[in-house]
C-alpha positions as CSV (number, residue, x, y, z in Angstrom):
1,M,-26.2,50.6,52.8
2,N,-29.4,52.1,53.4
3,N,-32.3,51.5,55.7
4,K,-33.4,48.2,54.2
5,V,-34.6,46.1,56.8
6,R,-32.4,42.2,56.0
7,V,-33.7,39.0,55.2
8,A,-31.6,36.0,55.9
9,W,-32.5,34.1,53.2
10,V,-31.8,37.1,50.9
11,D,-28.6,37.2,51.5
12,V,-27.9,33.7,51.1
13,L,-29.7,34.0,48.0
14,K,-26.8,36.4,47.2
15,F,-23.9,34.2,48.1
16,L,-25.2,31.6,46.0
17,G,-25.1,34.2,42.7
18,I,-21.7,35.6,43.8
19,F,-21.2,31.6,44.1
20,A,-22.6,30.8,41.4
21,I,-20.5,33.6,38.7
22,Y,-17.1,32.9,40.7
23,I,-17.4,29.4,39.6
24,G,-18.9,29.9,35.9
25,H,-16.0,32.5,35.1
26,F,-13.5,29.6,35.6
27,G,-15.0,28.4,31.8
28,N,-14.2,24.7,31.3
29,S,-12.4,23.7,34.6
30,S,-16.5,24.2,35.9
31,G,-17.7,21.0,34.2
32,K,-21.3,20.6,33.4
33,L,-21.4,23.4,35.5
34,Y,-20.2,25.9,33.5
35,P,-23.1,26.6,31.1
36,F,-25.7,25.6,34.0
37,V,-25.0,28.4,36.0
38,F,-24.8,30.5,33.4
39,T,-28.5,29.9,32.6
40,Y,-29.4,31.9,35.5
41,H,-26.9,33.3,37.7
42,V,-27.2,36.9,36.2
43,P,-31.0,37.1,35.2
44,M,-31.3,36.1,39.5
45,F,-28.9,38.8,40.7
46,F,-31.5,41.0,38.5
47,F,-34.1,39.5,40.1
48,A,-33.0,39.6,43.3
49,A,-32.3,43.1,43.0
50,G,-36.2,44.3,42.5
51,F,-36.8,42.6,45.9
52,F,-35.9,45.8,47.6
53,A,-37.0,48.9,44.7
54,P,-39.0,51.0,45.1
55,G,-43.1,50.5,44.7
56,K,-43.6,54.1,44.2
57,A,-41.9,57.3,44.1
58,D,-41.5,58.4,46.7
59,E,-38.5,61.5,45.9
60,K,-37.6,63.4,43.1
61,F,-35.9,61.4,40.4
62,L,-32.6,63.7,40.7
63,T,-31.9,62.9,44.3
64,F,-32.8,58.7,43.7
65,A,-30.6,59.0,41.0
66,Q,-27.8,60.6,42.7
67,K,-28.0,58.1,45.4
68,K,-27.4,55.4,43.1
69,T,-24.8,57.1,41.3
70,A,-23.4,57.4,44.9
71,Q,-23.7,53.3,45.4
72,L,-23.2,51.7,42.3
73,L,-21.5,54.1,39.4
74,L,-18.1,55.7,42.0
75,P,-17.8,51.9,43.2
76,Y,-17.7,51.1,39.3
77,V,-14.8,54.0,38.6
78,F,-13.3,53.0,41.9
79,F,-12.8,48.8,40.7
80,S,-12.4,50.1,37.0
81,L,-9.3,52.3,38.2
82,I,-7.7,49.6,40.9
83,A,-8.5,46.7,37.5
84,L,-7.0,49.4,35.1
85,L,-3.8,50.1,37.6
86,V,-3.2,46.1,37.8
87,F,-3.3,45.1,34.2
88,T,-1.3,47.6,33.2
89,I,1.3,46.7,35.9
90,L,0.6,43.0,35.3
91,N,1.0,43.1,31.6
92,D,3.5,46.2,31.3
93,W,1.9,48.0,29.1
94,G,2.5,51.0,27.1
95,F,0.7,54.1,26.2
96,I,-1.8,52.6,23.8
97,D,-2.7,49.7,25.6
98,F,-3.2,51.7,28.8
99,R,-5.2,54.1,26.7
100,E,-7.5,51.2,25.1
101,A,-8.2,49.6,28.6
102,F,-9.4,52.5,29.8
103,K,-11.8,53.3,27.2
104,S,-13.0,49.8,28.0
105,F,-13.9,50.9,31.1
106,I,-15.5,53.9,30.4
107,F,-17.8,52.1,27.9
108,G,-18.1,49.4,30.0
109,I,-19.4,47.4,27.0
110,R,-19.7,43.6,28.2
111,N,-17.6,41.2,26.7
112,K,-15.5,44.1,26.2
113,V,-14.4,46.0,29.6
114,Y,-11.0,44.4,31.1
115,A,-11.9,43.1,34.5
116,A,-14.7,41.4,32.8
117,S,-17.3,41.2,35.7
118,L,-17.7,45.0,35.8
119,W,-20.2,45.2,33.3
120,F,-23.1,44.1,35.5
121,I,-22.5,47.5,37.9
122,P,-23.5,50.1,35.1
123,C,-25.9,47.9,33.8
124,L,-27.7,47.3,37.6
125,Y,-27.2,51.4,37.6
126,I,-29.1,51.5,34.3
127,V,-31.7,49.4,35.3
128,V,-32.8,50.9,38.6
129,V,-32.4,54.1,37.5
130,I,-34.6,53.2,34.8
131,D,-36.9,51.6,36.7
132,Y,-37.5,54.5,39.0
133,L,-38.1,57.0,36.3
134,F,-40.5,55.0,34.7
135,L,-42.3,55.2,38.4
136,V,-42.0,59.3,38.2
137,L,-43.6,59.6,34.6
138,F,-46.3,56.7,35.0
139,K,-47.1,56.4,38.7
140,S,-48.2,52.9,38.4
141,R,-46.3,49.7,39.0
142,V,-48.4,47.6,35.9
143,T,-47.1,50.3,33.9
144,T,-43.3,49.5,34.7
145,Y,-44.0,45.8,34.3
146,L,-45.1,46.4,30.9
147,L,-42.6,48.4,29.9
148,A,-40.2,45.8,31.1
149,L,-41.9,43.2,29.4
150,L,-41.8,45.5,25.8
151,A,-37.9,45.9,26.6
152,Y,-37.4,42.6,26.8
153,V,-39.5,41.6,23.4
154,A,-37.3,44.4,21.9
155,S,-34.0,43.6,22.7
156,Q,-34.7,40.1,21.0
157,T,-36.2,41.0,18.1
158,I,-35.3,44.9,16.8
159,F,-31.8,44.7,18.0
160,P,-29.6,44.4,15.4
161,N,-27.6,42.5,18.2
162,N,-28.6,39.9,20.6
163,P,-27.6,41.6,23.9
164,V,-27.0,38.8,25.7
165,V,-25.2,37.1,23.2
166,N,-22.9,40.7,21.6
167,P,-24.2,43.5,23.6
168,S,-22.8,46.8,21.9
169,W,-24.4,50.0,23.5
170,I,-22.7,52.1,26.2
171,M,-22.8,51.3,29.9
172,N,-24.8,48.3,28.3
173,I,-28.4,50.2,27.9
174,D,-29.3,46.6,25.8
175,S,-28.2,44.6,28.2
176,A,-30.0,46.1,30.7
177,M,-33.2,46.5,28.4
178,Y,-33.4,42.1,28.6
179,Y,-32.6,42.0,32.2
180,Y,-35.1,44.5,33.4
181,L,-37.7,42.2,32.7
182,Y,-36.1,39.9,35.8
183,Y,-36.1,43.6,38.0
184,V,-39.7,43.7,37.9
185,L,-40.5,40.1,38.4
186,G,-38.4,40.1,41.6
187,K,-40.1,43.1,42.7
188,A,-43.6,41.9,41.9
189,V,-42.9,38.1,44.1
190,F,-41.4,39.0,47.1
191,P,-43.9,40.2,49.0
192,L,-45.2,36.5,47.9
193,L,-41.9,34.6,49.0
194,K,-41.5,36.9,52.1
195,E,-44.6,35.6,53.6
196,Q,-44.5,32.2,52.2
197,S,-47.2,32.5,49.9
198,L,-45.7,31.0,46.9
199,F,-45.9,27.3,49.0
200,F,-49.0,25.5,49.1
201,S,-50.5,25.0,53.0
202,E,-51.1,21.2,52.2
203,C,-47.7,19.7,53.4
204,W,-47.8,17.2,50.9
205,L,-48.7,19.6,48.0
206,K,-45.5,22.0,49.2
207,K,-43.6,18.3,49.5
208,L,-44.5,18.2,45.3
209,L,-43.5,21.5,44.4
210,I,-39.8,20.8,45.6
211,L,-40.1,17.6,44.6
212,I,-40.6,19.2,41.4
213,T,-38.4,21.6,41.1
214,V,-35.2,19.4,41.9
215,L,-35.9,17.4,39.6
216,F,-36.5,20.4,36.8
217,V,-33.2,21.4,38.3
218,L,-31.7,18.3,37.8
219,A,-32.4,18.1,34.3
220,N,-31.3,21.5,33.4
221,Y,-28.0,20.5,35.3
222,F,-27.8,17.4,33.3
223,N,-29.2,18.1,29.7
224,G,-28.5,21.7,29.3
225,S,-31.1,24.5,29.5
226,D,-33.0,23.9,26.1
227,W,-34.0,19.9,27.2
228,L,-37.8,21.3,27.2
229,I,-37.3,22.9,23.8
230,R,-35.7,19.4,22.4
231,I,-38.7,17.4,23.7
232,I,-41.3,19.9,22.0
233,G,-39.4,19.4,18.9
234,T,-39.5,15.7,18.8
235,V,-43.4,16.6,19.4
236,A,-43.9,18.5,16.5
237,P,-40.7,19.8,14.9
238,S,-41.9,23.4,13.9
239,L,-42.7,24.8,17.0
240,Q,-38.4,24.5,17.9
241,T,-37.9,27.3,15.7
242,F,-40.8,28.9,16.4
243,K,-39.3,32.3,18.5
244,P,-42.2,33.3,21.4
245,L,-42.4,29.7,22.2
246,T,-39.0,29.2,22.6
247,E,-38.9,33.0,24.4
248,V,-41.4,31.7,27.2
249,I,-39.5,28.6,27.6
250,Y,-36.4,30.0,28.1
251,I,-38.1,32.5,30.8
252,F,-39.6,29.9,32.8
253,T,-36.6,28.4,33.2
254,I,-34.3,30.3,34.5
255,L,-37.5,31.2,36.5
256,V,-37.7,27.9,37.6
257,L,-33.8,27.5,38.5
258,I,-34.0,30.9,40.7
259,F,-36.4,29.7,42.4
260,G,-34.3,26.3,43.5
261,N,-31.6,28.7,44.5
262,I,-34.3,30.0,47.1
263,L,-35.2,27.4,48.1
264,L,-32.0,26.9,48.5
265,A,-31.3,29.9,50.1
266,M,-34.4,29.7,52.6
267,L,-32.9,25.9,53.4
268,L,-29.2,27.3,54.6
269,Q,-30.9,30.4,55.6
270,K,-29.1,30.0,59.4
271,I,-25.8,29.8,58.1
272,S,-24.4,33.1,59.1
273,L,-20.9,32.9,57.3
274,L,-22.7,33.2,54.0
275,Q,-25.8,35.7,55.1
276,K,-22.6,37.5,55.6
277,L,-20.6,36.7,52.0
278,G,-24.2,37.6,50.3
279,R,-23.5,41.2,52.2
280,E,-20.8,42.0,50.2
281,T,-21.6,40.7,46.4
282,L,-20.7,44.2,45.3
283,I,-17.5,44.5,46.7
284,F,-16.7,40.7,45.1
285,C,-18.2,41.6,41.9
286,G,-15.9,44.4,41.8
287,T,-12.7,42.8,43.1
288,E,-13.2,39.2,41.0
289,N,-11.2,39.5,38.2
290,I,-8.0,41.4,40.2
291,F,-8.3,39.3,43.1
292,K,-8.5,36.2,41.4
293,I,-5.2,37.5,39.4
294,V,-3.4,38.7,42.2
295,L,-4.1,35.6,44.4
296,T,-2.7,33.4,41.5
297,Q,0.7,35.2,41.8
298,L,1.0,35.3,45.3
299,L,0.9,31.5,44.5
300,V,3.2,31.8,41.8
301,L,5.8,33.8,44.0
302,V,5.9,31.2,46.6
303,G,5.9,27.9,43.5
304,L,3.0,27.0,43.6
305,K,0.1,26.6,40.6
306,I,-2.9,26.3,40.7
307,N,-4.4,23.1,38.5
308,L,-8.3,23.1,38.5
309,A,-8.5,19.6,37.5
310,N,-11.8,18.8,37.9
311,P,-15.2,20.3,38.6
312,L,-14.7,20.0,42.6
313,L,-11.7,21.9,42.5
314,T,-13.3,24.5,40.9
315,I,-15.7,24.7,43.2
316,I,-13.6,24.3,46.4
317,F,-11.3,27.2,44.9
318,S,-14.1,29.3,44.0
319,F,-14.9,29.1,47.9
320,L,-11.7,30.0,49.1
321,C,-11.7,32.8,46.7
322,L,-14.5,34.4,48.5
323,L,-13.3,33.3,51.7
324,L,-10.0,35.3,51.0
325,C,-11.6,37.7,49.4
326,N,-13.7,38.7,51.8
327,Y,-11.2,38.5,54.7
328,F,-8.2,40.6,53.4
329,V,-10.2,43.2,51.0
330,V,-13.7,43.1,52.0
331,K,-12.8,44.3,54.9
332,F,-9.8,46.8,54.0
333,L,-12.0,48.6,51.4
334,S,-15.3,48.4,53.8
335,E,-13.4,50.2,56.2
336,Y,-10.7,52.4,54.4
337,F,-12.8,53.1,51.4
338,P,-16.9,52.6,52.5
339,A,-17.8,55.9,50.4
340,Y,-15.9,54.5,47.1
341,V,-17.8,50.7,47.8
342,G,-21.2,51.2,48.1
343,K,-21.1,51.8,51.8
344,I,-22.8,55.5,52.0
345,K,-24.2,54.8,55.6
346,Q,-20.8,53.7,57.5
347,A,-19.5,57.1,55.1
348,Q,-21.5,59.3,56.7
């Protein structure tokens, strides 16, 4: 897609992110994994997207925006048209239903667009373009960090609707203001992660950091993402409803869960299959809903029915979906429609 150098553990981290999304989108069939992965998987994708974000404005804004339009918005339109076609045929829609679905893709609002996972692509586009615009205007990376923090605060305080729960702005601009913070945090810490400067030089301190992270992740899995806030509430009930404190704790929780995934990605970075899957997250995201629908319909055709009776089956089926999608859909789209799925370099 571009000339950036691939980092194995980053590709694996992206796989862990899309794997968590596929699992989470099966809802209650995922058991405790459902609320667990929803705590961090979307912020983690914005965090990872920030790894290779420009640190300064080396080209004109319009040139940069054009490239990102081709890499992100064009695939969004392409995936939306495929989804619209499949849904129209599947549900035997009339013109009115077709028109309403078409409008939902134009606005792209989370929780309202058909093929629900597609909302992420225009939201990421807004974040990436706005970040670069700020670099052009203010020529300071530190300023973008401050603006990202202000945007986050605004999204949680002055907006009539919380964009995490009930977004309402076209192309998810309100959600972008919330997730922008994780994008710039990823940009800020990636040099440290790349050189592993966040790890202590002393072996026992490194092991202690890993142990604390693992215990924290387990606590969130078994007790929910608000367990720290509940503990604080038992000591000082008034602090449990103090919004600034709860937001800081929530951000801290998400970042620790992301760090736990980074540790796991570094552990699994030599597995080439996971690297390969992690490189195709845009297509996995754009085709998730459609692929799952088509796959289940094909199984019905041969007399089989998916019964995700427990979380383990959900995990297995989610991984199979990624494998099959990679083998059939990703290869096909990358070969025949590279320019429409973000493969700019290949298309040229």
